C-alpha positions in Angstrom: 6.3 -18.2 -9.8 5.8 -14.5 -9.4 8.4 -11.9 -10.4 8.2 -8.6 -8.6 9.9 -5.4 -9.8 9.9 -2.2 -7.7 10.3 1.3 -9.0 9.8 4.9 -7.9 12.5 5.3 -5.3 15.0 8.2 -5.2 16.4 11.0 -3.2 14.0 13.5 -1.7 14.0 16.2 0.9 12.2 15.7 4.2 8.5 16.6 3.9 8.3 15.5 0.3 6.4 12.6 -1.3 7.2 9.6 -3.3 5.1 6.8 -4.9 6.6 3.4 -5.1 5.3 0.9 -7.6 5.6 -2.9 -7.6 4.7 -4.7 -10.8 4.2 -8.4 -10.8 4.5 -10.9 -13.6 3.9 -14.6 -13.7 0.9 -16.2 -12.0 -2.4 -14.4 -11.5 -1.7 -11.3 -9.6 -5.1 -11.2 -7.9 -4.4 -14.2 -5.8 -1.7 -12.7 -3.8 -1.8 -10.6 -0.7 0.9 -7.9 -1.0 3.2 -6.2 1.4 5.9 -3.5 1.6 8.9 -3.8 3.8 12.0 -1.8 4.3 15.6 -2.3 5.4 17.9 0.5 6.6 21.7 0.0 6.8 22.6 -2.2 9.8 18.9 -3.0 10.6 16.6 -5.9 10.0 14.0 -5.8 7.3 10.8 -4.4 8.8 7.2 -4.3 7.9 5.7 -1.1 6.4 2.3 -1.9 5.0 0.2 -4.7 3.7 -2.9 -5.2 1.6 -5.3 -8.1 1.0 -5.7 -9.6 -2.4 -9.0 -7.7 -3.0 -7.6 -4.5 -1.7 -10.4 -4.3 0.9 -8.1 -4.6 3.9 -4.9 -2.7 4.7 -2.5 -2.6 7.6 0.4 -0.2 8.5 3.2 0.0 10.9 2.5 2.7 13.4 5.2 5.1 12.0 3.5 4.9 8.6 -0.1 5.5 9.7 -1.4 8.8 8.3 1.5 9.3 6.0 1.7 6.2 3.8 -1.1 4.6 1.7 -0.9 1.2 0.1 -3.2 0.4 -2.8 -3.3 -2.0 -5.7 -4.6 -2.3 -9.2 -5.1 -6.0 -10.0 -5.9 -5.3 -13.7 -2.4 -3.8 -13.9 -0.7 -6.3 -11.7 0.6 -3.5 -9.6 0.7 -2.4 -6.0 1.6 1.1 -4.8 3.0 2.7 -1.8 2.2 6.4 -1.6 4.6 8.0 0.9 3.9 11.6 2.1 5.6 13.7 4.7 8.8 11.7 4.4 11.3 11.8 7.2 15.0 11.0 7.2 14.2 7.9 9.3 12.2 6.6 6.3 15.5 6.2 4.4 15.9 2.5 3.5 15.7 0.0 0.7 12.0 -0.7 0.1 10.9 -4.2 -0.9 7.5 -5.5 -2.1 6.5 -9.0 -1.4 3.7 -11.4 -2.4 2.0 -14.1 -0.5 -0.1 -16.7 -2.3 -3.6 -16.9 -0.9 -6.5 -19.2 -1.9 -9.7 -18.2 0.0 -8.3 -15.8 2.5 -8.7 -12.0 2.1 -6.4 -11.1 4.9 -3.2 -9.0 5.1 0.1 -10.3 6.5 2.7 -8.4 8.5 5.5 -10.9 8.9 8.2 -11.2 6.2 8.3 -14.9 6.9 4.8 -15.2 5.6 5.6 -14.0 2.1 6.5 -16.2 -0.8 8.1 -13.8 -3.3 10.2 -10.7 -3.1 11.4 -8.0 -5.3 14.9 -6.7 -5.6 14.1 -3.4 -3.8 14.3 0.3 -4.5 16.3 2.8 -2.6 14.6 5.7 -0.8 16.8 8.4 0.6 15.3 11.3 2.6 17.6 14.2 3.3 17.1 16.5 6.2 
C-alpha cells in the first residue's frame, strides 16, 4: 500500500506560480511511476503531467507544456509539480497518483492506469 498526501495548493492571481508536493509513505517510493491529474467543478478528472520512476521521462498535457514542470526526489519520497504562468482555467483540485512498476521506466497518462491516489489539493487562480 502507498499513501499519498498532496500539499501546496491555494489561491493565487493569474500569472503567478505555485509548487505542489506529493509525499508518499508505505512501500518503496522509487518503484512507482507518478502522475498529476486535476478535476474542475462539473468536469472529469484530467491528466496534467507524468514522470517515470527514475525521473528520466516526463509527459505533459498540451496546456501545461512550457508552464508546468513535474519532478521527483525519490530519496524524499516526493513528487513535485511546479506551475508557472497560472491561468484561471487551471483552477481545479489537483491529485497525485502512483502506479506500481517493476521493470518499466515509462510514464502513464490515463487515470485508469494508476493504483493509488491522494486526497487532492485545491488550486484557485483568480483573474
